[in-house]
N, C-alpha and C positions, 0 to 999 in steps of 0.2 A: 508577298515579300514583307517580312516583319521589320519593325524598327530596331536599330542597334544603338539607341541613345544611352548615355551614361546612366540616366535614371530610368529604370525599367518602366515600360508602359503596358498597361493591362486593358484589354478589351473586355466587354461584358455583354452577355446576352441573358436577359431575364424573362422567363416564361412562367405561366401558372397563376395561382390564386394570390390574394393579398398577403397570405402568410409567406408565400415564396418571395413576394416583393419585399416584405419586411426583412427576410433573410438576406436578400440582395443588398438592401440598404446597409445592413450591418457589415457585410463583407466589404462593400465600397467604402464605408466609413473607416474600417480598419486599414484598408489599402492606403487611403489618403493619410491616415494618422501615421503610418509607417514611412511615408514619403514617396510612395509609388504614384505615378501619373496614370490617370484613367483616360483611355483613348476611345474615340467614337468610330474608328474604322479598323478593319482587319489589317490593312496594309501598315498602319502606324502602331501596331501592337506587337510586343514581344511574346505575349501569351494571351489566350482568350479563355475566360471562364464562362461556362454555359450553365445557368441555374435552371434545371429542368422541372417538368411536371410529369407525373406518372399515374394520374388518378384514373383515367379512362383510356381506351385504345386510341382515340383521336389525339389525345394529349401526348401519349407515348410516341406516336408516329411523328407528331410535330417536333418533339424534343429530339428524337433520333435524326430527323432531317436537319435541325439546327446544329447539332453536333457535326454532322457530315459537312455542312456548309462551312463551319468554322475550320474544320480540318483542311478542307480544300483551299480555302482562301488564306489561311494562316499557317496551319500545320502543327501548332502547339496549343493543345486544348486540355483544360481541367474541367471535369464534369462534377456538378454538385446538385443538390435538390432531391426531390422525391424519386425520380428515376434512378438516381444514384444508389438508392436502397436496393435496387435490382441490378447490382453491378455486373452480374453474368450476362444480362441482356445487353447492356451497353458494350461490354467487351466483345460479345459475339458480333455485334454490328460494326463496332469501331475499335479494333484492338490496339490502335496506335495512340489512343488518348493518354495523356501523361499521368493522370490520377483520377480516381472516382471517389467521391464522398457522398454521404447521405444528407438529408435535410437538417437544418438547424445545427450546422457544424462549422462555424466560422474558423475555429482553431485548425481543423484538418485542411480546410481550403488554404489558409495562410501558410500552413506547413508545406503544402504542395507548391505554392508560389515561391516560398523561401528556397525550396530544394533546387529549383531550376533558375531562379532569378533573385539572387540575394538582395535584401532590402537596402536602400540607399543609406549611407552613413548619416547618422543623426548626432550632432555634437553634444546633445544633452542626454538622450536616451541611451546612446552607445557607451556612456560611462558605466552603465550597469551591465554586468556580465550576463550571458544568456541564462545561466542557472539561477540568477538572482543573487542577492546578498545572503550568505549563509553564516550561521553561528557555529555550526558543527565543523569538524576537520574536513579537509577536501575529499577524503576517501570514503566517507559515509555520510548519509543524509536521511533525515526524517521526512517521510512523504505522507501527508495527511490526506485521507480520501473522503472524509465526511466531517460534519460538524454537528454538535448537539446529540441528543439521546432520547429514545422513546421509553426507556425504562423509568421507573419511579422508585428507585431504591430508597428506603427510608433514611439512610445515613448520608445521602448524597444530594447536593443542590445544583449539580451541573445543568439539568434541564431548565431550572429557573434562571441560570446565568447565560446559557448558550442556546436554549430553546430545544425544540424537537429535532429529530434527525433530519439533516439536509445533506444528501450525497452529492459530491462533486461530479459533474459530467465526466463520463469515463474517458472521453478523448482528452479532456484537460489533464486528468491524472496521468495518462500515458504520455502526453507531450511533455509534462514536467519531468516525468521519469526519464524520458529520452534526453532532455536537456542536461539533467544531472549526470547521466552516464557519459554523454559526450564531453562533459566538463571533467571527467576523471573519477567520478564516484564509483566505488567498487561494491558498496553495500547499501541497499535501500531498506529502511526500517519503516514498515507500513503501520500507521497509527490512525486512531480516531477514538471517539468515546466507545464505540461498539463496532468493531471491524466486521464482524459477521453479518451485521444488519445492512451493510452497504447495498444500496439500491432498493431497499424495502419501500422507501418513501416515494419512489418513482415507479414502483411495481416492476422493477428489474428492466426498465425500458432499454431497448436496443439503441446503442449509439454507434459511432463509426470511428475507426482509427486506421490510418494508412489505407483508406478506401475500402476497408472491410468492416462488416457489421460486428459489433462487440457488445454483449449484454452488460448492463450496469449491475453486476452481481459479483460477490467475492470470488467465487471459483473462476469465472471467466477473466476477471481482472488479474488474478494471480497467474493464471495460465499465460496471459499476455505479457505480464511483467517478467515471467521466467524466460522469455525469448530474448531479453536484453543482454544476457551474458554476465550478469552480476549476481551477488548474493541477494536474496529477497527474504526478509525476516518479518514475521507477523506478530503484532502486539495487540493486546486488548481484544482477544477473540472470545466471544461467548460460545458455549458449546451447542450451537444450533445443529440440527440434523445434517445440514449441508457441509459442516466442518469435516465430516467423514470423507467427502470428495477431496478435500485438501490433503488429507493423509495419504491418499493414493498418489497425488502429485509429488508429495515428499518422498514416498517410496521409490518413485521413478527418477528422483534426483532433480526434479524441475524447480524445487524451492527448498530452502533450508528446512530440515526436519526439526523445527523449533516452534513451539506454541506457547504464547503467554496468555493464560486463561485465568481471570480473577474469580476463583471459586468462592472466596470470602469466608465460608464456614461449611460444616458438614452436618450439623444438627438440623433436622427438619423444622423444629420449633423456631430456632434462631433464623434460619433461612426465610421462613414465612414472615417473621417480624422484620426482617430486612427487605421483604418484598422481592425475594429472589427465588428462582426455581428450587424446589425442596425435594430433590431426589438424589442424594449422595450415592445411593447404591447403584443407580443407573449410571452415574458418572464413573464409578469404579469399573463397571462392566465395559463402558466405552473406552476407558483408558487401556484396559487389557486388550480390547479389540484393536485399538490404534497401534499398540506395540507389537501385536502379531503382524499387522500389515507393514509397519515401519519400525523395525527393531532399534534403529538409531534415533528414534524420536526423543527429543529433550523437552520436558514440560516445566514451565515456570508458573507460579501462582502467588497470590497474596491472600492473607487471611486477617481477620479482625478478632482480637481477643478481648473479652470483657464487654461485649455488646449488652445493652440493657436487657435484663431478664436471663442472661446466660447463667445457668446453674452448673454445679460441678459435673453433673451427668452430661450436660450439653458439651462442656469442654472435653470430657473424656471421649465423647463421640467424635469430636474434632481430632483428638490425638489418635484415635483408632483409624480415622481416615488417613492421617499423615503416615501412619505405619503401613497401611494397606496400599496407598497410592504410590509410595516411593517416588515422589516428585524430585526432579533434579535441582530445581532452584525455587526457593520459597522466601517470601518476605512476610513478616507478621507485625501488625501495628495494634497498639491498644486503642480501644474506642475512645474518641473524644467528640463532644458535641460540636456541631457546626451550626452557626446561626442560620435559621431557616429550614433545617432538616426536621422532618416529622418524627424521627427517632428520638428527638429530645423530649417528646411528651410520653415516651414509653415508661411503664412502671419498673420498679426493682432495678435501679442503677447498680452497677458493680463497683465496689470500693476501688480506689486507685491502686492500692497495694496489691489487691487480688488480681486486677487487670495486668499489672506489671509482672507479677509472679507467673501468671499463666503464659504471658508472652515469652518470658525467659525460658520456661519449661519447653514450650513448643520449639523455640529456636535451638535449644540445646539438643533436642531429639532430631531436629532436621539437620543439624550440623553432623551428627553421626551418620544419618542417611546419605547426606551429600558426600562425606568423606569416603564412605563405603562405595558409592557409585563411581566417584572419581578414581578411587584406587584400582578399579577394574580397567581403567584406561592405560595403566602403565604397560609399556611395550607397544601400544598402538601407534600407527602413523596417522597424522591429522594434517589437513590443509588449514593453515592459519593466516589471518590478516594482521599485518604488523601495524600497531597503533603508535608506538613510541620507540625511539632508539637513543640510548645514552652511552657514555663510555663504559658502563658496567654491563651493557647488554640491551636486550630488546623486550618489549611487552607486546604481546599479540593476543588475538582472540580466535577461538575455533567457532564452528557453527553453533556450539552450545552456549556461547557467551555473547549476550547483547551488551553494547557499550554502556558504561556508567552504572549498570545495575547488577551484572553478573560477575563471575570470576574472570581471570585472565590466564594466559599461557606465558610463563616466564622463560625467556631464552637467555640464560646467563652467559656472559662473555661473547655473545653473538652481536657483533657491531657492523658487519658487512651487509646487513639487510637494510631495506629502505622502508620508510613509512608509506603505507598504502600498497605494499607489495604482498602478494600471496606467496607463501613458502610452505614446503612440506617438512614436518618435524616428527620426531619420535618421542613419545612421552617417557620420561625417566623417573618422575616422582610426582606425588600428589599431596594435597592438604585437604582442609575442609571445603575450600571454595576454589582453589587455584591449582593449576598444573605446572610442572617444570618439564622442559623438553629441550632437545638438541636438534639442529638441522640434520636432515637426512642427506 
């Protein structure tokens, strides 16, 4: 018979090695920090957490026996720890447990506790909404999955500012995503310095979310995010081989068919000077393959004009790439020295007027490409997300438009829609960067 006190009381059984004991201490600390009471008896507990061991057969047997005892004496049990990594074994023996999480996963344990036993009201902490304080509009949010970068691009100082790549634990990313979706977010914009490298630093370690194993890797993360029922948009994706897996997810409709890939240049000479992969031909072949798999794919990229040593021939190579790639969205910046960047020491700087002329020429050509590609959308029906409504109409975005950096879908005289609402429209006109449409 468990307690029914106003403040939930949690019983705790801790088995296993000192590492498991450390995990137990972290869980108990978080429980107390959130206002839960910790009970020393089954009878006085609303729920019991069993931190298990699964290293050898005897430890497995002991853990299963402890789970069974807690179920018999209390009836409400959350399983965590090493045996939780073998969830099927626990479920087979004890199908009535409330949740199963793996080792070193305080977040998932707390999520399971919250699900059945909401945390007590805290007059200080509860002033902060579950999704945290956001600067973006309520209907979309930036979700950072890692910090730092392992690349050493000669024009960039991010590694010296933010350090090498550090991937966030996958359960933390997913729990933040869940909180955002629960708060009404309709679009998650996935960001980092190098999204494709997510998990490299931890060797794609397996974490746990909702009691299930989940690899710390971009493909598996995106698959999990796609189950939340909102738009998922990927930014800052380097074209590593496993990006091909993401294209298949896009073709299946699991994630927005939109990739933001910073190619930066197309001349092998300049790419080497930038200390970036120098194989533009391979990139073109992959773009063609991606579009065969997912014809709706939209590609955005950025380029640098006037990098030190860039010759007329190098720039013409870039222009040829622009023509061949037919990217949907492009930004181009003139090179400017950044304090601490190794590119500052490169010979043959490009005069400012040449840099600017090259940038203007690239953007003029890209405007033509963009206008041509958008023109082909006239007559199409698109699902759009409404960003703004005024007395003159509404501004929305399709899957092809990231907020603040891409174009928009203009709905003239449509004032009955709501911000944060998905609506279906038919494209009636197009420009260099924007579309005009009407409600279907």
